[in-house]
N, CA, C and O atoms as CSV, one atom per row, in Angstrom:
chain,resi,resn,atom,element,x,y,z
A,1,MET,N,N,-142.100,-79.231,113.964
A,1,MET,CA,C,-141.012,-80.025,114.937
A,1,MET,C,C,-141.932,-80.188,116.342
A,1,MET,O,O,-142.676,-79.317,116.793
A,2,GLU,N,N,-141.732,-81.318,116.832
A,2,GLU,CA,C,-142.179,-81.371,117.959
A,2,GLU,C,C,-141.541,-80.741,119.228
A,2,GLU,O,O,-140.345,-80.455,119.286
A,3,TYR,N,N,-142.360,-80.561,120.164
A,3,TYR,CA,C,-141.787,-79.749,121.383
A,3,TYR,C,C,-140.521,-80.312,122.022
A,3,TYR,O,O,-139.669,-79.571,122.512
A,4,LYS,N,N,-140.403,-81.865,122.003
A,4,LYS,CA,C,-139.673,-82.396,122.533
A,4,LYS,C,C,-138.249,-82.178,121.819
A,4,LYS,O,O,-137.191,-82.213,122.447
A,5,ASP,N,N,-138.338,-81.959,120.492
A,5,ASP,CA,C,-137.172,-81.681,119.482
A,5,ASP,C,C,-136.632,-80.366,120.150
A,5,ASP,O,O,-135.462,-80.354,120.532
A,6,LEU,N,N,-137.330,-79.392,120.290
A,6,LEU,CA,C,-137.189,-78.142,120.603
A,6,LEU,C,C,-136.658,-77.859,121.924
A,6,LEU,O,O,-135.821,-76.968,122.064
A,7,ILE,N,N,-137.098,-78.580,122.951
A,7,ILE,CA,C,-136.445,-78.800,124.180
A,7,ILE,C,C,-135.192,-79.298,124.071
A,7,ILE,O,O,-134.280,-78.644,124.578
A,8,LEU,N,N,-134.938,-80.366,123.489
A,8,LEU,CA,C,-133.539,-80.962,123.509
A,8,LEU,C,C,-132.506,-79.855,122.780
A,8,LEU,O,O,-131.321,-79.744,123.095
A,9,ARG,N,N,-133.154,-79.089,121.786
A,9,ARG,CA,C,-131.963,-78.059,121.186
A,9,ARG,C,C,-131.625,-77.085,122.443
A,9,ARG,O,O,-130.512,-76.719,122.822
A,10,ALA,N,N,-132.793,-76.798,122.936
A,10,ALA,CA,C,-132.625,-75.589,124.351
A,10,ALA,C,C,-131.620,-76.356,125.326
A,10,ALA,O,O,-130.737,-75.765,125.948
A,11,LEU,N,N,-131.808,-77.529,125.386
A,11,LEU,CA,C,-130.767,-78.331,126.648
A,11,LEU,C,C,-129.261,-78.222,125.899
A,11,LEU,O,O,-128.233,-77.838,126.456
A,12,LYS,N,N,-129.356,-78.549,124.838
A,12,LYS,CA,C,-128.010,-78.499,124.142
A,12,LYS,C,C,-127.087,-77.050,124.490
A,12,LYS,O,O,-125.924,-76.914,124.869
A,13,ALA,N,N,-128.206,-76.024,124.167
A,13,ALA,CA,C,-127.761,-74.932,124.062
A,13,ALA,C,C,-127.544,-74.223,125.568
A,13,ALA,O,O,-127.015,-73.115,125.654
A,14,LYS,N,N,-127.955,-74.887,126.624
A,14,LYS,CA,C,-127.892,-74.481,128.026
A,14,LYS,C,C,-126.343,-74.971,128.358
A,14,LYS,O,O,-125.724,-74.378,129.242
A,15,GLU,N,N,-125.759,-76.012,127.669
A,15,GLU,CA,C,-124.286,-76.230,128.056
A,15,GLU,C,C,-123.543,-75.260,127.781
A,15,GLU,O,O,-122.529,-75.147,128.470
A,16,LYS,N,N,-123.763,-74.379,126.837
A,16,LYS,CA,C,-122.864,-73.516,126.312
A,16,LYS,C,C,-122.888,-72.138,126.853
A,16,LYS,O,O,-122.266,-71.240,126.285
A,17,ALA,N,N,-123.527,-71.948,127.848
A,17,ALA,CA,C,-123.855,-70.701,128.818
A,17,ALA,C,C,-122.666,-70.306,129.366
A,17,ALA,O,O,-121.790,-71.086,129.739
A,18,TYR,N,N,-122.607,-68.932,129.430
A,18,TYR,CA,C,-121.100,-68.381,129.980
A,18,TYR,C,C,-121.776,-67.868,131.574
A,18,TYR,O,O,-122.470,-66.852,131.609
A,19,VAL,N,N,-121.595,-68.389,132.405
A,19,VAL,CA,C,-122.248,-68.000,133.653
A,19,VAL,C,C,-121.165,-67.982,134.986
A,19,VAL,O,O,-121.373,-68.611,136.023
A,20,PRO,N,N,-120.046,-67.179,134.745
A,20,PRO,CA,C,-119.256,-67.428,135.871
A,20,PRO,C,C,-119.719,-66.512,137.040
A,20,PRO,O,O,-119.010,-66.636,138.039
A,21,TYR,N,N,-120.656,-65.696,137.145
A,21,TYR,CA,C,-120.987,-65.070,138.398
A,21,TYR,C,C,-122.142,-65.580,138.961
A,21,TYR,O,O,-122.149,-65.539,140.191
A,22,SER,N,N,-123.441,-66.203,138.255
A,22,SER,CA,C,-124.503,-66.817,139.041
A,22,SER,C,C,-124.499,-68.288,138.837
A,22,SER,O,O,-125.234,-69.007,139.512
A,23,ASN,N,N,-123.627,-68.805,137.851
A,23,ASN,CA,C,-123.608,-70.128,137.605
A,23,ASN,C,C,-124.909,-70.953,137.241
A,23,ASN,O,O,-124.997,-72.180,137.215
A,24,PHE,N,N,-125.859,-70.068,136.976
A,24,PHE,CA,C,-127.094,-70.614,136.813
A,24,PHE,C,C,-127.575,-70.546,135.056
A,24,PHE,O,O,-128.144,-69.615,134.486
A,25,ARG,N,N,-127.205,-71.627,134.584
A,25,ARG,CA,C,-127.177,-71.866,132.907
A,25,ARG,C,C,-128.881,-71.888,132.556
A,25,ARG,O,O,-129.755,-72.333,133.300
A,26,VAL,N,N,-129.051,-71.333,131.336
A,26,VAL,CA,C,-130.291,-71.033,130.784
A,26,VAL,C,C,-129.987,-71.520,129.223
A,26,VAL,O,O,-128.911,-71.282,128.674
A,27,GLY,N,N,-130.933,-72.136,128.670
A,27,GLY,CA,C,-130.955,-72.547,127.358
A,27,GLY,C,C,-132.266,-72.231,126.649
A,27,GLY,O,O,-133.371,-72.400,127.165
A,28,ALA,N,N,-132.037,-71.725,125.337
A,28,ALA,CA,C,-133.558,-71.570,124.651
A,28,ALA,C,C,-133.415,-71.879,123.197
A,28,ALA,O,O,-132.366,-71.574,122.630
A,29,ALA,N,N,-134.518,-72.539,122.460
A,29,ALA,CA,C,-134.317,-72.679,121.077
A,29,ALA,C,C,-135.661,-71.906,120.683
A,29,ALA,O,O,-136.691,-71.873,121.356
A,30,VAL,N,N,-135.436,-71.307,119.481
A,30,VAL,CA,C,-136.520,-70.605,118.646
A,30,VAL,C,C,-136.655,-71.261,117.602
A,30,VAL,O,O,-135.682,-71.585,116.921
A,31,LEU,N,N,-138.122,-71.628,117.235
A,31,LEU,CA,C,-138.667,-72.188,115.925
A,31,LEU,C,C,-139.084,-70.915,115.320
A,31,LEU,O,O,-139.755,-70.095,115.946
A,32,THR,N,N,-138.610,-70.703,113.845
A,32,THR,CA,C,-138.942,-69.645,112.974
A,32,THR,C,C,-139.977,-70.240,112.011
A,32,THR,O,O,-140.227,-71.444,111.978
A,33,GLU,N,N,-140.626,-69.223,111.146
A,33,GLU,CA,C,-141.598,-69.387,110.464
A,33,GLU,C,C,-141.441,-70.551,109.343
A,33,GLU,O,O,-142.391,-71.189,108.889
A,34,ASP,N,N,-140.067,-70.720,108.968
A,34,ASP,CA,C,-139.663,-71.692,107.794
A,34,ASP,C,C,-139.184,-72.990,108.396
A,34,ASP,O,O,-138.691,-73.873,107.694
A,35,GLY,N,N,-139.315,-73.085,109.543
A,35,GLY,CA,C,-138.882,-74.449,110.371
A,35,GLY,C,C,-137.464,-74.320,110.800
A,35,GLY,O,O,-136.924,-75.339,111.230
A,36,SER,N,N,-136.708,-73.092,110.739
A,36,SER,CA,C,-135.250,-72.913,111.221
A,36,SER,C,C,-135.193,-73.159,112.567
A,36,SER,O,O,-136.248,-72.805,113.094
A,37,VAL,N,N,-134.447,-73.592,113.306
A,37,VAL,CA,C,-134.331,-73.401,114.800
A,37,VAL,C,C,-132.837,-72.848,115.040
A,37,VAL,O,O,-131.802,-73.348,114.598
A,38,TYR,N,N,-132.985,-71.531,115.962
A,38,TYR,CA,C,-131.795,-71.157,116.453
A,38,TYR,C,C,-131.804,-71.243,118.181
A,38,TYR,O,O,-132.720,-71.020,118.973
A,39,GLU,N,N,-130.529,-71.619,118.384
A,39,GLU,CA,C,-130.516,-71.896,120.097
A,39,GLU,C,C,-129.708,-70.492,120.559
A,39,GLU,O,O,-129.051,-69.735,119.844
A,40,GLY,N,N,-129.972,-70.411,121.939
A,40,GLY,CA,C,-129.107,-69.426,122.561
A,40,GLY,C,C,-128.948,-69.900,124.011
A,40,GLY,O,O,-129.593,-70.862,124.428
A,41,CYS,N,N,-128.045,-69.189,124.808
A,41,CYS,CA,C,-127.582,-69.355,125.821
A,41,CYS,C,C,-127.488,-67.783,126.772
A,41,CYS,O,O,-127.257,-66.674,126.290
A,42,ASN,N,N,-127.695,-68.051,127.949
A,42,ASN,CA,C,-127.281,-66.824,128.664
A,42,ASN,C,C,-125.848,-66.619,128.606
A,42,ASN,O,O,-125.089,-67.575,128.762
A,43,ILE,N,N,-125.408,-65.413,128.386
A,43,ILE,CA,C,-124.151,-64.741,128.714
A,43,ILE,C,C,-123.864,-63.697,129.607
A,43,ILE,O,O,-124.179,-62.553,129.282
A,44,GLU,N,N,-123.319,-63.912,130.671
A,44,GLU,CA,C,-123.261,-62.872,131.542
A,44,GLU,C,C,-122.005,-62.126,131.135
A,44,GLU,O,O,-121.255,-62.437,130.209
A,45,ASN,N,N,-121.864,-60.906,132.115
A,45,ASN,CA,C,-120.900,-59.876,132.051
A,45,ASN,C,C,-120.574,-59.265,133.280
A,45,ASN,O,O,-121.566,-59.007,133.962
A,46,ALA,N,N,-119.427,-58.937,133.796
A,46,ALA,CA,C,-118.993,-58.423,134.827
A,46,ALA,C,C,-119.924,-56.979,135.300
A,46,ALA,O,O,-120.162,-56.570,136.436
A,47,SER,N,N,-120.278,-56.486,134.145
A,47,SER,CA,C,-121.451,-55.484,134.177
A,47,SER,C,C,-122.490,-56.071,134.113
A,47,SER,O,O,-122.986,-56.269,133.004
A,48,TYR,N,N,-123.055,-56.471,135.153
A,48,TYR,CA,C,-124.292,-57.295,135.003
A,48,TYR,C,C,-125.328,-56.888,134.109
A,48,TYR,O,O,-126.032,-57.766,133.609
A,49,GLY,N,N,-125.540,-55.605,133.813
A,49,GLY,CA,C,-126.426,-55.034,133.027
A,49,GLY,C,C,-126.214,-55.468,131.543
A,49,GLY,O,O,-127.149,-55.750,130.794
A,50,ALA,N,N,-125.002,-55.492,131.216
A,50,ALA,CA,C,-124.503,-56.169,129.831
A,50,ALA,C,C,-124.972,-57.899,129.571
A,50,ALA,O,O,-124.833,-58.490,128.500
A,51,THR,N,N,-125.489,-58.435,130.716
A,51,THR,CA,C,-125.730,-59.899,130.349
A,51,THR,C,C,-127.049,-59.994,129.518
A,51,THR,O,O,-128.017,-59.240,129.620
A,52,ASN,N,N,-126.908,-61.070,128.669
A,52,ASN,CA,C,-127.860,-61.049,127.938
A,52,ASN,C,C,-128.612,-62.803,128.000
A,52,ASN,O,O,-127.945,-63.833,127.897
A,53,CYS,N,N,-129.886,-62.748,128.162
A,53,CYS,CA,C,-130.641,-63.929,128.286
A,53,CYS,C,C,-130.525,-64.891,127.325
A,53,CYS,O,O,-130.195,-64.505,126.204
A,54,ALA,N,N,-130.721,-66.057,127.503
A,54,ALA,CA,C,-130.631,-66.990,126.452
A,54,ALA,C,C,-131.718,-66.975,125.425
A,54,ALA,O,O,-131.501,-67.226,124.239
A,55,GLU,N,N,-132.981,-66.652,125.949
A,55,GLU,CA,C,-134.252,-66.278,124.953
A,55,GLU,C,C,-133.931,-65.104,123.851
A,55,GLU,O,O,-134.252,-65.170,122.665
A,56,ARG,N,N,-133.284,-64.095,124.430
A,56,ARG,CA,C,-132.906,-62.968,123.600
A,56,ARG,C,C,-131.844,-63.175,122.701
A,56,ARG,O,O,-131.828,-62.609,121.608
A,57,THR,N,N,-130.735,-64.130,123.164
A,57,THR,CA,C,-129.745,-64.640,122.493
A,57,THR,C,C,-130.210,-65.454,121.112
A,57,THR,O,O,-129.714,-65.264,120.001
A,58,ALA,N,N,-131.153,-66.295,121.390
A,58,ALA,CA,C,-131.763,-67.185,120.399
A,58,ALA,C,C,-132.602,-66.375,119.228
A,58,ALA,O,O,-132.675,-66.763,118.062
A,59,ILE,N,N,-133.144,-65.331,119.684
A,59,ILE,CA,C,-134.106,-64.453,119.141
A,59,ILE,C,C,-133.242,-63.687,118.230
A,59,ILE,O,O,-133.355,-63.751,117.006
A,60,PHE,N,N,-132.329,-62.921,118.880
A,60,PHE,CA,C,-131.495,-62.200,117.926
A,60,PHE,C,C,-130.764,-62.880,116.956
A,60,PHE,O,O,-130.556,-62.312,115.884
A,61,LYS,N,N,-130.256,-64.222,117.193
A,61,LYS,CA,C,-129.628,-64.953,116.351
A,61,LYS,C,C,-130.576,-65.095,114.836
A,61,LYS,O,O,-130.178,-65.001,113.675
A,62,ALA,N,N,-131.831,-65.330,115.317
A,62,ALA,CA,C,-133.006,-65.752,114.214
A,62,ALA,C,C,-133.048,-64.354,113.569
A,62,ALA,O,O,-132.797,-64.337,112.364
A,63,ILE,N,N,-133.308,-63.243,114.133
A,63,ILE,CA,C,-133.676,-62.224,113.458
A,63,ILE,C,C,-132.403,-61.749,112.502
A,63,ILE,O,O,-132.529,-61.258,111.380
A,64,SER,N,N,-131.231,-61.985,113.142
A,64,SER,CA,C,-129.903,-61.501,112.164
A,64,SER,C,C,-129.714,-62.302,111.071
A,64,SER,O,O,-128.944,-61.988,110.164
A,65,GLU,N,N,-130.402,-63.387,111.085
A,65,GLU,CA,C,-130.447,-64.392,109.690
A,65,GLU,C,C,-131.698,-64.177,108.901
A,65,GLU,O,O,-131.958,-64.812,107.879
A,66,GLY,N,N,-132.408,-63.318,109.386
A,66,GLY,CA,C,-133.679,-62.853,108.640
A,66,GLY,C,C,-134.957,-63.345,108.848
A,66,GLY,O,O,-135.890,-63.022,108.113
A,67,HIS,N,N,-135.084,-64.138,109.836
A,67,HIS,CA,C,-136.328,-64.692,110.178
A,67,HIS,C,C,-136.954,-63.882,111.545
A,67,HIS,O,O,-136.450,-63.892,112.668
A,68,CYS,N,N,-138.119,-63.224,111.151
A,68,CYS,CA,C,-138.629,-62.405,112.181
A,68,CYS,C,C,-140.011,-62.785,112.618
A,68,CYS,O,O,-140.885,-62.024,113.034
A,69,GLU,N,N,-140.070,-64.126,112.450
A,69,GLU,CA,C,-141.556,-64.616,113.049
A,69,GLU,C,C,-141.216,-65.833,113.962
A,69,GLU,O,O,-140.778,-66.838,113.404
A,70,ILE,N,N,-141.349,-65.833,115.070
A,70,ILE,CA,C,-141.279,-67.004,116.077
A,70,ILE,C,C,-142.590,-67.725,116.160
A,70,ILE,O,O,-143.647,-67.192,116.496
A,71,LYS,N,N,-142.425,-69.052,115.806
A,71,LYS,CA,C,-143.394,-70.080,115.864
A,71,LYS,C,C,-143.724,-70.556,117.163
A,71,LYS,O,O,-144.838,-70.674,117.673
A,72,ALA,N,N,-142.332,-70.873,117.739
A,72,ALA,CA,C,-142.627,-71.597,119.034
A,72,ALA,C,C,-141.111,-71.262,119.627
A,72,ALA,O,O,-140.156,-70.950,118.916
A,73,LEU,N,N,-141.081,-71.404,121.231
A,73,LEU,CA,C,-139.863,-70.983,121.905
A,73,LEU,C,C,-139.793,-71.991,123.083
A,73,LEU,O,O,-140.768,-72.190,123.807
A,74,ALA,N,N,-139.021,-72.398,123.189
A,74,ALA,CA,C,-138.373,-73.417,124.365
A,74,ALA,C,C,-137.415,-72.901,125.212
A,74,ALA,O,O,-136.380,-72.477,124.699
A,75,VAL,N,N,-137.591,-72.841,126.726
A,75,VAL,CA,C,-136.941,-72.411,127.539
A,75,VAL,C,C,-136.280,-73.398,128.556
A,75,VAL,O,O,-137.122,-74.211,128.937
A,76,VAL,N,N,-135.116,-73.587,129.094
A,76,VAL,CA,C,-134.948,-74.515,130.027
A,76,VAL,C,C,-133.778,-73.977,130.881
A,76,VAL,O,O,-132.866,-73.350,130.342
A,77,GLY,N,N,-133.797,-74.200,132.119
A,77,GLY,CA,C,-132.801,-73.715,133.156
A,77,GLY,C,C,-132.195,-74.794,134.045
A,77,GLY,O,O,-132.516,-75.982,134.059
A,78,ASP,N,N,-131.197,-74.143,134.840
A,78,ASP,CA,C,-130.639,-75.143,135.987
A,78,ASP,C,C,-131.671,-75.160,137.140
A,78,ASP,O,O,-131.548,-74.480,138.159
A,79,THR,N,N,-132.539,-75.870,136.925
A,79,THR,CA,C,-133.605,-75.773,138.342
A,79,THR,C,C,-134.475,-77.090,137.977
A,79,THR,O,O,-134.580,-77.707,136.917
A,80,SER,N,N,-135.071,-77.293,139.282
A,80,SER,CA,C,-136.030,-78.435,139.232
A,80,SER,C,C,-137.478,-77.760,139.045
A,80,SER,O,O,-138.415,-78.557,139.017
A,81,THR,N,N,-137.761,-76.484,138.922
A,81,THR,CA,C,-138.758,-75.962,138.573
A,81,THR,C,C,-138.810,-75.351,137.175
A,81,THR,O,O,-137.785,-75.253,136.500
A,82,TYR,N,N,-140.019,-74.935,136.733
A,82,TYR,CA,C,-140.287,-74.227,135.272
A,82,TYR,C,C,-139.852,-72.846,135.435
A,82,TYR,O,O,-140.302,-72.135,136.334
A,83,ILE,N,N,-139.166,-72.530,134.761
A,83,ILE,CA,C,-138.657,-71.092,134.779
A,83,ILE,C,C,-139.257,-70.331,133.383
A,83,ILE,O,O,-139.442,-70.835,132.276
A,84,TYR,N,N,-139.456,-69.157,133.763
A,84,TYR,CA,C,-140.300,-68.327,132.542
A,84,TYR,C,C,-139.269,-67.381,132.181
A,84,TYR,O,O,-138.252,-67.156,132.838
A,85,PRO,N,N,-139.606,-66.843,131.085
A,85,PRO,CA,C,-138.445,-65.596,130.394
A,85,PRO,C,C,-138.768,-64.282,131.589
A,85,PRO,O,O,-139.825,-64.140,132.205
A,86,CYS,N,N,-137.803,-63.597,131.670
A,86,CYS,CA,C,-137.750,-62.339,132.413
A,86,CYS,C,C,-138.605,-61.520,131.507
A,86,CYS,O,O,-138.933,-61.798,130.354
A,87,GLY,N,N,-138.951,-60.336,132.298
A,87,GLY,CA,C,-139.818,-59.086,131.524
A,87,GLY,C,C,-139.094,-58.725,130.173
A,87,GLY,O,O,-139.704,-58.600,129.111
A,88,ILE,N,N,-137.988,-58.600,130.290
A,88,ILE,CA,C,-137.310,-57.905,129.182
A,88,ILE,C,C,-137.465,-58.945,127.823
A,88,ILE,O,O,-137.905,-58.556,126.741
A,89,CYS,N,N,-137.078,-60.144,128.066
A,89,CYS,CA,C,-137.437,-61.250,127.021
A,89,CYS,C,C,-138.621,-61.451,126.613
A,89,CYS,O,O,-138.878,-61.656,125.426
A,90,ARG,N,N,-139.758,-61.410,127.820
A,90,ARG,CA,C,-141.126,-61.402,127.228
A,90,ARG,C,C,-141.596,-60.221,126.159
A,90,ARG,O,O,-142.401,-60.321,125.233
A,91,GLN,N,N,-140.798,-59.030,126.608
A,91,GLN,CA,C,-141.096,-57.956,125.595
A,91,GLN,C,C,-140.656,-58.262,124.245
A,91,GLN,O,O,-141.356,-57.993,123.269
A,92,VAL,N,N,-139.288,-58.928,124.141
A,92,VAL,CA,C,-138.631,-59.136,123.006
A,92,VAL,C,C,-139.473,-60.149,122.010
A,92,VAL,O,O,-139.642,-60.068,120.793
A,93,ILE,N,N,-139.957,-61.162,122.988
A,93,ILE,CA,C,-140.809,-62.120,122.169
A,93,ILE,C,C,-142.024,-61.465,121.571
A,93,ILE,O,O,-142.313,-61.661,120.391
A,94,ALA,N,N,-142.771,-60.663,122.385
A,94,ALA,CA,C,-143.836,-59.948,121.833
A,94,ALA,C,C,-143.631,-59.256,120.645
A,94,ALA,O,O,-144.541,-58.993,119.859
A,95,GLU,N,N,-142.521,-58.966,120.496
A,95,GLU,CA,C,-142.213,-58.138,119.020
A,95,GLU,C,C,-142.211,-59.072,117.926
A,95,GLU,O,O,-142.642,-58.701,116.835
A,96,PHE,N,N,-141.733,-60.359,118.106
A,96,PHE,CA,C,-141.662,-61.475,116.890
A,96,PHE,C,C,-142.615,-62.566,116.937
A,96,PHE,O,O,-142.577,-63.365,116.000
A,97,ALA,N,N,-143.597,-62.770,118.009
A,97,ALA,CA,C,-144.394,-63.676,117.988
A,97,ALA,C,C,-145.918,-63.175,118.033
A,97,ALA,O,O,-146.232,-62.018,118.311
A,98,LYS,N,N,-146.697,-64.059,117.765
A,98,LYS,CA,C,-148.131,-63.838,117.812
A,98,LYS,C,C,-148.537,-64.191,119.470
A,98,LYS,O,O,-147.850,-64.899,120.207
A,99,SER,N,N,-149.757,-63.549,119.831
A,99,SER,CA,C,-150.307,-63.758,120.989
A,99,SER,C,C,-150.602,-65.265,121.390
A,99,SER,O,O,-150.677,-65.664,122.552
A,100,ASP,N,N,-150.754,-66.021,120.275
A,100,ASP,CA,C,-150.991,-67.632,120.665
A,100,ASP,C,C,-149.569,-68.483,120.474
A,100,ASP,O,O,-149.536,-69.714,120.492
A,101,THR,N,N,-148.477,-67.687,120.301
A,101,THR,CA,C,-147.390,-68.548,120.095
A,101,THR,C,C,-147.085,-69.526,121.069
A,101,THR,O,O,-147.409,-69.080,122.170
A,102,PRO,N,N,-146.627,-70.611,121.148
A,102,PRO,CA,C,-146.463,-71.633,122.191
A,102,PRO,C,C,-145.101,-71.257,122.882
A,102,PRO,O,O,-144.132,-71.153,122.130
A,103,VAL,N,N,-144.904,-71.027,124.304
A,103,VAL,CA,C,-143.591,-70.791,125.115
A,103,VAL,C,C,-143.518,-72.236,125.869
A,103,VAL,O,O,-144.359,-72.591,126.696
A,104,ILE,N,N,-142.585,-72.887,125.537
A,104,ILE,CA,C,-142.323,-74.088,126.279
A,104,ILE,C,C,-141.707,-73.862,127.154
A,104,ILE,O,O,-140.709,-73.169,126.959
A,105,LEU,N,N,-141.992,-74.313,128.465
A,105,LEU,CA,C,-141.147,-74.095,129.531
A,105,LEU,C,C,-140.989,-75.563,130.216
A,105,LEU,O,O,-141.916,-76.225,130.684
A,106,ALA,N,N,-139.625,-75.925,130.173
A,106,ALA,CA,C,-139.332,-77.347,130.693
A,106,ALA,C,C,-138.268,-77.497,131.541
A,106,ALA,O,O,-137.327,-76.703,131.555
A,107,LYS,N,N,-138.356,-78.528,132.299
A,107,LYS,CA,C,-137.332,-79.058,133.457
A,107,LYS,C,C,-136.402,-79.925,132.604
A,107,LYS,O,O,-135.183,-79.867,132.768
A,108,ASN,N,N,-136.943,-80.695,131.729
A,108,ASN,CA,C,-136.058,-81.682,130.960
A,108,ASN,C,C,-136.817,-82.094,129.719
A,108,ASN,O,O,-137.778,-81.340,129.571
A,109,GLU,N,N,-136.751,-82.891,128.898
A,109,GLU,CA,C,-137.345,-83.329,127.572
A,109,GLU,C,C,-138.513,-84.127,127.902
A,109,GLU,O,O,-139.267,-84.502,127.004
A,110,GLU,N,N,-138.746,-84.450,129.270
A,110,GLU,CA,C,-140.025,-85.343,129.265
A,110,GLU,C,C,-141.087,-84.383,130.269
A,110,GLU,O,O,-142.284,-84.668,130.313
A,111,GLU,N,N,-140.604,-83.395,130.946
A,111,GLU,CA,C,-141.536,-82.620,131.998
A,111,GLU,C,C,-141.410,-81.259,131.241
A,111,GLU,O,O,-140.326,-80.677,131.260
A,112,TYR,N,N,-142.420,-80.761,130.612
A,112,TYR,CA,C,-142.620,-79.457,130.377
A,112,TYR,C,C,-144.153,-78.995,130.494
A,112,TYR,O,O,-145.082,-79.775,130.703
A,113,ILE,N,N,-144.259,-77.801,130.351
A,113,ILE,CA,C,-145.601,-77.328,130.073
A,113,ILE,C,C,-145.643,-75.996,129.252
A,113,ILE,O,O,-144.721,-75.184,129.322
A,114,VAL,N,N,-146.813,-75.795,128.427
A,114,VAL,CA,C,-146.949,-74.956,127.247
A,114,VAL,C,C,-147.799,-73.723,127.832
A,114,VAL,O,O,-148.825,-73.887,128.492
A,115,ARG,N,N,-147.351,-72.697,127.571
A,115,ARG,CA,C,-148.062,-71.417,127.650
A,115,ARG,C,C,-148.031,-70.644,126.588
A,115,ARG,O,O,-147.068,-70.763,125.831
A,116,THR,N,N,-149.060,-69.691,126.294
A,116,THR,CA,C,-148.969,-68.952,125.074
A,116,THR,C,C,-148.435,-67.511,125.588
A,116,THR,O,O,-148.436,-67.151,126.765
A,117,LEU,N,N,-147.965,-66.733,124.446
A,117,LEU,CA,C,-147.318,-65.646,124.796
A,117,LEU,C,C,-148.401,-64.808,125.584
A,117,LEU,O,O,-148.075,-64.274,126.644
A,118,VAL,N,N,-149.751,-64.676,125.062
A,118,VAL,CA,C,-150.666,-63.854,125.959
A,118,VAL,C,C,-150.646,-64.326,127.224
A,118,VAL,O,O,-150.679,-63.470,128.108
A,119,GLN,N,N,-150.597,-65.540,127.568
A,119,GLN,CA,C,-150.600,-66.063,128.968
A,119,GLN,C,C,-149.542,-65.666,129.803
A,119,GLN,O,O,-149.727,-65.344,130.976
A,120,ILE,N,N,-148.358,-65.672,129.216
A,120,ILE,CA,C,-147.362,-64.945,129.924
A,120,ILE,C,C,-146.833,-63.415,130.084
A,120,ILE,O,O,-146.043,-62.957,130.910
A,121,LEU,N,N,-147.472,-62.828,129.110
A,121,LEU,CA,C,-147.435,-61.313,128.938
A,121,LEU,C,C,-148.740,-60.715,128.350
A,121,LEU,O,O,-148.790,-60.197,127.235
A,122,PRO,N,N,-149.850,-60.837,129.244
A,122,PRO,CA,C,-151.198,-60.127,128.806
A,122,PRO,C,C,-150.930,-58.778,128.618
A,122,PRO,O,O,-150.052,-58.161,129.220
A,123,ASP,N,N,-151.765,-58.266,127.695
A,123,ASP,CA,C,-151.886,-56.680,127.362
A,123,ASP,C,C,-150.327,-56.143,127.265
A,123,ASP,O,O,-149.862,-55.216,127.929
A,124,ALA,N,N,-149.669,-56.891,126.341
A,124,ALA,CA,C,-148.427,-56.584,125.954
A,124,ALA,C,C,-148.294,-55.094,125.267
A,124,ALA,O,O,-149.256,-54.656,124.636
A,125,PHE,N,N,-147.342,-54.484,125.371
A,125,PHE,CA,C,-147.089,-53.364,124.639
A,125,PHE,C,C,-146.569,-53.580,123.151
A,125,PHE,O,O,-145.426,-54.034,123.097
A,126,THR,N,N,-147.114,-53.371,122.093
A,126,THR,CA,C,-146.510,-53.847,120.992
A,126,THR,C,C,-146.377,-52.385,119.993
A,126,THR,O,O,-146.609,-51.214,120.292
A,127,LYS,N,N,-145.955,-52.933,118.840
A,127,LYS,CA,C,-145.792,-51.907,117.694
A,127,LYS,C,C,-147.392,-51.383,117.261
A,127,LYS,O,O,-147.671,-50.272,116.809
A,128,ARG,N,N,-148.239,-52.383,117.505
A,128,ARG,CA,C,-149.640,-51.741,117.287
A,128,ARG,C,C,-150.068,-50.636,118.077
A,128,ARG,O,O,-150.976,-49.936,117.627
A,129,ASP,N,N,-149.497,-50.330,119.324
A,129,ASP,CA,C,-149.721,-49.480,120.153
A,129,ASP,C,C,-149.077,-48.063,119.666
A,129,ASP,O,O,-149.502,-46.950,119.973
A,130,LEU,N,N,-148.142,-48.308,118.974
A,130,LEU,CA,C,-147.532,-46.946,118.539
A,130,LEU,C,C,-148.177,-46.437,117.220
A,130,LEU,O,O,-147.850,-45.349,116.744
A,131,ASN,N,N,-149.058,-47.210,116.665
A,131,ASN,CA,C,-150.018,-46.519,115.643
A,131,ASN,C,C,-151.271,-46.122,115.960
A,131,ASN,O,O,-152.161,-46.156,115.110
A,132,LYS,N,N,-151.503,-45.678,117.279
A,132,LYS,CA,C,-152.693,-45.200,117.568
A,132,LYS,C,C,-152.783,-43.713,117.494
A,132,LYS,O,O,-153.847,-43.146,117.744
């Protein structure tokens, strides 16, 4: 799958965001090991701690369908700059992706940058650390 296709899916997901408090919509799309794509949006809650980010929504949808390996992830937001996954999302990505997994940060389908997981979360704490 092309990066632009994944970005378009993230843009589509962003339109479904539930953001009555921040009015800041985020969309994400996850490509899994078999080529499946799962979309997610941010879902806010009056109890702010119960809010779920777009990245985790997409990843959890993939995991719940039996796909435990992320091949790529695209993230878009309501901003003119590139947005990065929050720290919690980076940790969740690290659970299901390899260090060289591309994380596509997009303003739109034409303007995007690509980082790897290790670039956005160097020295991540992972399940390998639990076996030491």
